[in-house]
N, C-alpha and C positions, 0 to 999 in steps of 0.2 A: 259406761256400764251397760251390759246387754243381758237381758233375761234369756236364759236357755230356751224357754218355751217359745219366745219370739223367733229366735234363731231356728228352732226346730220346725216351726210353722213355715218359715221362709225356705228352709232346706227341703222340706217335704214338697212344697210347691215347685221348687226348682227340679227336684227329681221327677215329678209328674210331667213337667214341661219337657225335660230332656227325653223322657221315655216316649212322649208323643211325637217327637221329631224323627224323621228318617235317619238312619245310621250315619249317612254322609253329611248330615246337617245338624247333628246334635251339638256341635260346638257353637252354633248360632243360638241355641237355647241357653247355653251357658253365658253367652254375651248378653242376651236379653236380661237374664237374672242378675248379671254383674252390673249392668246399667241401672236397673231398678234398685238394686242394693245400694249402689254408690249414690244415686240421687236421693234415696231415703236418708242417707247420712249427711251429705253435703249440700243438697238442694241445688240452687242455681250455680254454685261453684263448679258443678260438673262441666259447665260450658268452658271453663278455663282448661280443664283436663282434656276435653275434646279438641280444643284449639291446639294445645301442645302436642297431642297425639297426631293431628294432621300435619303439623310442622315436621315431626319426626318421620312420618310416612313420606312426605314430599321430598325431604332432603336425602332420605336413604338411597334414592336412585342416583344421587349426584356425588356422594362423598367418596366413592371408590376412586375417582380420578381428580377430585378437587379437595385436597386436604384442608385448605383454608376454610371451606364451607363447613367441614366437620367441626372444627374448633369454635367457629362462630355459633353453631347450633348448640354445642356442648355448653358454651357460656350462656346462651339464651335459656337453656333448660335449667341452669343453675341459678339464674337471677330470681325466679319466683321462690326457690328454696332458700336463697340467701335473705330475701325479704322476710320470709316466714320466720326464719331463725332469728333475725335481728329485731323483730317486732313482737315475738312471742312473750307472754307474761312471765314465764319462769320455767325452771326445769325441776326444782327440787320437790320433795315429797309433800311438804306442807302446802305449797301452791297447787300441786296436783290434786290434793284432797279437796281444797277449796274450790277448784275448778269443777270437780265432779258434783259438788253440792250446789254451787252458785254459778250457773252458766253466764257467759259474757253478755252484757247488754249494750255497751257502748260500741257504736259502729265506727270503723276507721277504714281508709282505703285499702290498707294491708289485709283487711278481712277476706278479700278475694283470694289471698294466697295462704290463708290459714286453713289448709285443707288436709284432712286426715289421709295419710298414705302418700302425700306429695313426694317425700324423699325417696320412697321405694319406686314410685312411678318415674321420677327423674333418673334415678340410678339405672333402672331397667332400660329406659330410653337411651341413655348414654352408652351402656354396654352393648345394646343392639346396634347402634351406629358404628361404634368402634370395631365390633366384630365383623361388620360388613367391610369396613376399611381394611381390616386384617385378612380379609377373604376367608374367614371362618364360615360365613354364611352368605347367602345372596339375599337381596331385598325381597321382602314378602310383598307380592303383588296385590293381595287382598287386604285392603285397609282394615276391614272389620276383624280379621284374624289377628292383626297386629294390635288392634284396640282391645281385644280380649286378653292378649298377653299383658298389656299395660294395666288393665282394670280388672283382672280376674279376681272375683270377690273373696275367695278364701285367703288371698295374699294382701288384701287392701290395707288391713290394719297395721301389720308389722312384719310383712314378708312371709316366708323367706324370699330372698332375691334369687332369681334364676336367669340363666342365659336363655335367649330366645330359642335357640336350637333345641334345648332340653324340653321346653313346653310345647312348642309348635307341633312336634311329632305326636305328643300325647293328646293335644286338642283334637287332632284329626282322627283319633281312635277312642273318643269318648263313648263309654257304654256303661250300663248299670247291670251288674251281675250279682248273684248270691255271694260270690267271693268278695267283690268290691264293697258290698253293703256290710258284710261281716267284718272286714278289715277296717272299714271306716267307722263303724259303731264302736269297735274296740278302742280306737284312738280317741274318739269323742268321750267315751266313758272314762278313760285314763286321764284325759285333760280336765274333765269335770271334777274328778277326785282330787287331783293336785290343786286345782283352783279353789274349789268350794270348801274342802276339808282342811287343807294345809295353808294355802296362800291367804285365804280370808281370815283364818285364825291368827296367822302371823301378823296380818294387817291390824287386827284388833289389839294384839299384844304390843305392837310397835306404837300405835296411837296412845295407849296408856303410858308407855315409857316416855313418849314425847311430852305428854301432859304433866309429867313429874319433874322435879328439879334435879334429875340425875346429873352427876358431874364427876370430874376427876377421871381416874382410870376406868371407872365404871361406864363412862360415856361410850367407851369402845363397844359395849354391849349393843348399843343402838345400831352401830355399823354392821355387826354380825347378824342381827335380826333382819335388818334391811337387805343384806346380801342374800340370805336364805329366802326371804320373801320374794326378792326380785327373780331368783332362779325359778321358784315354784310358780310365781305369777306369769312370767314371760313364757317359760317352757310349756306350761299348761295351755296357754292361749295358742301356741304353735301346734301342740298336739291336737287340740280340739279342731282347729281349722285344717290341719293335715287330714284328719278324719273326714271332715266335710268334703274336701277335695277327693279323697279316696273313694267316696261314694260314686263318683263319676269316672272312676278308674284313672284319675290323674294323680300321680304320686309326686308330692312336693318334697323338696330336700329337707334333711334334718338341719336344725339350727343349733342343737346342743349335743355334746357328747354325754353319755350317761355318767353320773357321779362326778361331773365337772366341778362341783362344789368341794370335792376332795382332791383337787389338783395340788401337786406338790411343788409347782413352780409357776411363775407368771407366763412363761413361754407355753407350757402345757395348757394353762388356762385359756389363753387367747386362741389356741388351736381348736378349742372345743366350745367356746362361748360366742354366741351370735355369729356362727361360722360363715354364713353367706355374706354378711356385711364385711367381715374381715377379709374374706376372699376377694370381694369386689375391690376394696382399697389396695389389696396386694396386686391384683391383676391389672387394674386400670389406673393405678397411680404409682405404687412403689416400683414395680417392674419396669414401668415406662420411664421413670426418672433414673433408676439405678443403672440402666443400660448405658447411660452417658458417663457414668463414673467408671471408666475403663480400668483404672488401677485400684478400685474399691477403697478409695481414701475417705469417701464421704458417706459410706453405707449407713453408719450409725446416725449421722445427721439426717439422712433421708428417712430412716426408720422413725426418728423422733418427730420429724415433720409429718409423717403419716399418722402418728398418734395424735398430733395436734389437730389434724383435719378430722379425725374421728371424734375428737372432743368438740370441734366446731359443729359437726353433724348433730351432736346432742344439744348444742345451743351456744350463743355468744355471751360469755361472761368470764371473769377472771377465775372463778372457782373451777369451771370446767377446763379452762386452759391449763390450770395447775394440775388437774386430774390427768389430762392427756400427757403433760410433761412427765409426771411421776410414773405413769405407765410405760412410756418410752424409755426413760432412764432405768427403770426397774429391769426391763428386758435386756437393755444394753449391758447392765451390770451382771446379769445372769450369764450372758454370753462371755463376759470377761473372766468370771469366776466359775470354774467348772464344778458346781455343786454336785452334779450327777455322777461325778467320778470319785466322790469321797467313799471311804470304806464303810462297811456295815450297811448294805443296801436296805435291809428291812427297817433299821433304826432311822436311816436317812429318809426313807419314804414317810415314816410317821412324823419326824421332825419337819420335813418339807411341808406336809399338810398343815401342821400347826403354824409354821412360819407364814405360809401363804394365806391362811385364814385370818391371821392377825393383821397382816399388812392390807389384805383386801378389805377388812372391816374398817381400817383407818381411811382408805380411799373412798369407801362407800359413804362415809360421813359427809362427803361433799354434797351428796344428793338429798340429805335430810337436815342439813344445817342451813340457816338463812344466808350465811356468807362465811368466808374464811375466818374473819375476825371472831365471829360468834363461836365457830367451831373450836378455835384455839383457846378462847376464854373458858369454854365449858370443859374441854379435855384437860387443860392444865390448871384447872381450879384446885388449889391446895386444900380447900375445904370439901373434900370428896364426899358425895352423897349417893347412897344406894337405896332405891325405892323399895324397901321391904314390903310396904303396904300393897304396892302394885303387884309384887310377886305373890303375895298371899291371896289377893283378890283374883289373880289369874291362874291359880293353882290347877284347877280343873282344865282350863284351856291349855295350859302348858303340857299336862299329861297327854291330852288328846293330840297335840302337835307332835310330841315326841314319838308316840305310838304310830301315828299316821306317817310321819317322816321316816320312821324305821321301816314301815311297810313299803313305802316308795323306794327307799334305798335298797331294800332286799330285792325287789323286782328289777331295779336298775342294774344291780350287780349280777343277777341271774341272766338278764338279757344280754349283757356284755355289749357287743357292737350291733346287735339286732334292734330294729325298731320294735316298739311294744306290740304292735299287731302281729308282726312276724314271730316274735318271741312266743306269743300265745298260740300261734299256729302249730308250734312244735310240741305243745302240751296235749295230753290226752283229752278226750271230750269231757270227762268228769272234772278234770283239773281246770279246764277253761271255764266251765260253768261255776265251779266253786269260786274262782277269781271274780267272775262277773257278779255273783251274788255278794261276795265280800265287799267289793268296791261300791256296788249299789246301796248296800246296807249302810256303809260308812257315809255315803253322800246324804242319804235320807235321815239318818239318825244323828250324824255328827257335823253335817254341813253348816256353815256359818254364812247365811245369806245366799239365796239362789241367784247368783249373777255371774256373768263372765266378764272379767275386767283385765285390763293390761296397762301397766304403768308406762310401757314403751310406746303406747299408742300415740302419745304426744310428740314423739320424735319422727 
């Protein structure tokens, strides 16, 4: 959990630092800010990241002609991540909640690898080396510029992932302008609205449901609430730090399509959910392996394996492996059965949204149930129970959630494929200020806890 005022103070300091540096050295100010930011979060573990960064830098000049060195370094970069995943305490919502309330006290050697942002650091490092091998880019001679790419503080917590070529050019053009500040603050405001007004209220509602003996078919409601919470929570976090980065005129990639929660198929969903992670697995695993399948006999098996790896990225346990398997099989089934070609497109769209939400809610239960056995027992309980008392007690909260979610959905629909800051740029001055006022008023009057939180930070 991060208090917005703490982030605001750090960002303001970083802005002043960047402004004080000469134009051609402003990226160095960002590096200083990133190192301070990261040290504040992980402390001495920063030494592990610096050591890995130096290994990446050193090997980058040799992988072009020595393929075996590339794969050894890729393996080396994955080892700390595998240790972290195999020794972490858990992935599901209940454990995450306890982790936020009760920090770990017991020391273990694996502590050195329990580093926030390690997976994004490792994946960016691997993509950097592979892109050099593929001759997409040349090795960066300046170690500190590479270090900034790996530790850039707006992407530390949960991405998005970027190819080095995309960010290096922007780092060399860092500047603070009226336009960059305007666009950045819009995204930060939008992220705060989604986080504090919607996600935090969904969090409270979900906690109350989990504390009740809800069971039977009603148990599916938990999955739906968590699915919506996860979208608002994760996308808000990305929006906020996209805004922070935009202050320095560094445009981060989008990680979510607008209204992805209304996807009508699993294929569409994965094309718009956590996009940069899925693109990474596509470009650096799926395409690499599938090129050896000349006759395309094993494409589905490779696709299934890809989703199993995505599941492992979330954590090592049977529940997540089942979750990855179900996602892979779901997409394979959709490829086999052409739902998109059925008659009555409008009805098909509506039914597709309902079908996807229902199955997504079932899969989401993996993240909020202690284990598969408990999930099955609760969901198949013949003595179904619906917590009417919880619903009555949460009546005001639910009304606010629905109104705020409707407001978010309206702007998402209006923005279409535009990012929120660009969408507002197309509005008249009075329309923009009305939206600013509306969002600010909602945050101040309806916000539930002034914090910036991200469930995905543990991955």
